C-alpha positions as CSV (number, residue, x, y, z in Angstrom):
1,M,123.0,46.6,109.2
2,E,119.3,46.8,108.2
3,K,117.9,43.8,109.9
4,E,119.8,44.9,113.0
5,G,118.5,48.3,113.1
6,Y,121.5,50.4,111.7
7,H,121.5,52.9,108.9
8,P,124.6,53.6,106.8
9,D,125.0,57.7,106.7
10,G,125.9,57.5,102.6
11,R,129.5,57.0,102.4
12,M,131.6,53.9,101.8
13,L,135.6,53.8,102.1
14,F,138.0,50.5,101.8
15,T,141.6,50.1,103.0
16,I,143.7,48.1,100.2
17,L,145.6,45.1,102.1
18,S,147.1,43.5,99.4
19,D,149.4,44.6,95.7
20,P,146.3,46.1,93.8
21,T,147.9,44.4,90.9
22,S,147.5,41.0,92.3
23,E,144.9,38.7,91.0
24,V,142.9,38.6,93.9
25,M,142.9,41.9,95.8
26,Q,141.9,41.8,99.5
27,A,140.7,44.8,100.8
28,E,137.8,46.1,104.1
29,I,135.3,47.4,103.2
30,F,134.0,50.7,106.0
31,L,129.8,51.8,106.1
32,P,129.6,54.4,108.6
33,I,126.6,54.3,110.4
34,L,124.6,57.0,111.7
35,E,123.9,55.4,115.0
36,S,126.5,56.4,117.4
37,N,126.7,52.8,119.5
38,F,125.4,49.2,118.3
39,T,125.4,46.2,119.3
40,I,124.8,42.9,117.3
41,S,121.7,40.3,118.3
42,D,123.3,37.6,115.8
43,E,126.4,36.2,117.3
44,E,127.6,34.4,114.3
45,Q,127.8,37.9,112.0
46,Q,130.8,39.4,112.0
47,V,130.8,42.8,111.9
48,Y,133.4,44.6,113.8
49,F,133.7,48.6,115.3
50,H,136.8,50.8,114.3
51,S,137.5,54.4,115.5
52,Y,138.9,56.5,112.4
53,F,138.5,60.0,113.8
54,S,142.2,61.7,113.2
55,V,145.5,59.7,112.1
56,K,148.1,61.5,111.4
57,P,150.9,62.0,110.0
58,M,149.1,61.5,106.9
59,I,149.9,61.6,102.9
60,M,146.7,61.7,100.7
61,T,146.0,62.3,97.0
62,R,143.3,62.7,95.4
63,L,141.4,61.6,91.7
64,M,138.6,64.1,90.5
65,D,138.6,62.0,87.4
66,D,138.5,58.2,85.7
67,F,138.4,56.7,89.4
68,E,139.0,53.3,88.0
69,A,142.3,53.8,85.8
70,A,143.7,56.4,87.5
71,S,143.7,54.6,91.3
72,Q,146.4,52.0,90.2
73,V,148.6,55.3,89.2
74,K,148.0,57.3,92.7
75,F,148.4,54.1,94.4
76,W,152.0,53.7,93.2
77,E,152.4,57.3,93.6
78,L,152.1,57.3,97.4
79,M,154.0,53.9,97.6
80,H,156.8,56.3,95.7
81,Y,156.6,58.7,97.8
82,I,157.1,56.8,100.9
83,R,160.0,55.2,99.3
84,Q,161.8,58.4,98.5
85,N,161.4,60.3,101.3
86,G,162.3,57.0,103.6
87,L,158.8,56.7,105.6
88,Q,157.4,53.6,106.7
89,Q,153.7,52.5,106.2
90,K,151.8,52.0,109.3
91,T,148.5,51.4,107.5
92,P,146.9,50.4,105.1
93,V,146.2,52.6,102.2
94,F,142.5,54.1,103.0
95,V,139.7,54.7,99.8
96,E,137.1,57.3,100.7
97,Y,134.6,58.3,97.8
98,K,133.2,61.9,98.5
99,T,131.3,64.3,97.6
100,S,132.5,68.1,97.2
101,H,129.8,70.8,98.6
102,M,129.4,71.6,94.6
103,G,128.1,68.0,94.2
104,R,131.4,66.8,92.6
105,R,132.3,63.2,93.5
106,Y,135.9,62.3,94.0
107,V,138.0,59.9,95.6
108,E,140.3,60.6,98.5
109,M,143.5,57.8,98.7
110,S,145.5,58.4,101.8
111,V,148.1,56.3,104.3
112,V,149.8,57.2,107.6
113,V,152.9,57.0,107.7
């Protein structure tokens, strides 16, 4: 991104594309940029644009501490809630690292149903 002149805005989010208990977990990583337009000069680069302004209806859970251990529990809580309420999962699980206005780090996990 630096080579192309783009600047990450400091956030990072990813989607979980596979069962998180699999030996190898598949994920898609997103790095939002400050720029509103972009072009890639190197045709061999694999950069894709996704616009996630608002996706509804969505269910969400928040992790405040011990992100690594709690993420497995929260992932399965979301899956259980979907099954228990007869909902259909329409997107992968989105995981976003955030910072509150007080400076506290937390993680949000969400999925569109």
